[in-house]
C-alpha positions as CSV (number, residue, x, y, z in Angstrom):
1,M,41.3,-104.8,-156.2
2,R,43.9,-107.5,-156.9
3,E,46.7,-105.2,-155.5
4,E,44.7,-104.8,-152.2
5,E,44.4,-108.6,-151.9
6,L,48.2,-109.0,-152.2
7,T,48.8,-106.3,-149.6
8,L,46.3,-108.0,-147.2
9,E,48.0,-111.4,-147.9
10,K,51.4,-109.9,-147.2
11,K,50.2,-108.2,-144.0
12,E,48.8,-111.5,-142.8
13,Y,52.0,-113.3,-143.6
14,I,54.1,-110.7,-141.8
15,S,51.7,-110.9,-138.8
16,L,52.2,-114.6,-138.7
17,L,56.0,-114.2,-138.8
18,F,55.8,-111.6,-136.0
19,L,53.8,-114.0,-133.8
20,L,56.4,-116.8,-134.5
21,Y,59.7,-114.8,-134.3
22,G,58.8,-111.4,-132.9
23,E,60.9,-112.0,-129.7
24,V,64.1,-111.5,-131.6
25,L,63.3,-107.9,-132.5
26,T,64.2,-104.9,-130.4
27,E,61.5,-103.6,-128.0
28,S,60.7,-100.5,-130.1
29,I,60.3,-102.5,-133.4
30,K,58.3,-105.2,-131.6
31,R,56.0,-102.5,-130.1
32,R,55.5,-100.8,-133.4
33,M,54.9,-104.1,-135.3
34,R,52.4,-105.2,-132.7
35,Q,50.5,-102.0,-133.0
36,F,50.5,-102.0,-136.8
37,Y,50.1,-105.7,-137.7
38,L,48.1,-107.0,-134.7
39,D,46.2,-103.9,-133.3
40,D,45.6,-102.3,-136.7
41,F,47.0,-98.9,-135.9
42,S,47.9,-96.6,-138.8
43,L,51.4,-95.3,-139.3
44,S,50.2,-91.9,-138.3
45,E,48.6,-93.1,-135.1
46,I,51.8,-95.0,-134.1
47,A,54.0,-92.0,-135.0
48,E,51.8,-89.6,-132.9
49,N,51.8,-92.0,-129.9
50,E,55.6,-92.3,-130.0
51,K,56.3,-88.7,-131.0
52,V,58.3,-89.6,-134.1
53,S,57.9,-89.1,-137.8
54,R,55.6,-91.3,-139.8
55,N,58.7,-92.2,-141.9
56,A,60.5,-93.4,-138.8
57,I,57.6,-95.8,-138.1
58,H,57.6,-97.0,-141.7
59,E,61.4,-97.7,-141.6
60,S,61.0,-99.6,-138.3
61,L,58.2,-101.8,-139.8
62,R,60.2,-102.4,-143.0
63,N,63.4,-103.3,-141.1
64,G,61.4,-105.6,-138.7
65,A,59.6,-107.3,-141.6
66,Q,62.9,-107.8,-143.4
67,K,64.5,-109.4,-140.3
68,L,61.5,-111.7,-139.8
69,M,61.5,-112.8,-143.4
70,K,65.3,-113.5,-143.3
71,L,64.8,-115.6,-140.2
72,E,62.0,-117.5,-141.8
73,K,63.8,-118.4,-145.0
74,K,64.9,-121.7,-143.6
75,S,61.8,-122.6,-141.8
76,W,58.7,-124.6,-142.8
77,V,56.3,-121.6,-142.5
78,K,57.2,-120.3,-146.0
79,K,56.5,-123.6,-147.6
80,N,53.3,-124.3,-145.7
81,Y,51.8,-120.8,-145.4
82,K,48.9,-121.5,-147.8
83,N,48.0,-124.6,-145.8
84,L,47.8,-122.6,-142.6
85,T,45.2,-120.1,-143.9
């Protein structure tokens, strides 16, 4: 149960970062992150819609999240995330 809570917290955090900084991402990564983090599509659903492998979607999401977290390092969101929720 605790592990699921951390996963949900991380998903919420990345969703917030996406809303704040998503415009810096490529269109394909932005589309995939929107579907996964905001529209609650599964990796398989996104892969099927885009006719690519599930692994390709996973890598796009991972790369997008890493880029967003790197951008966020110097911002106030990281320090104040708990106050926002």
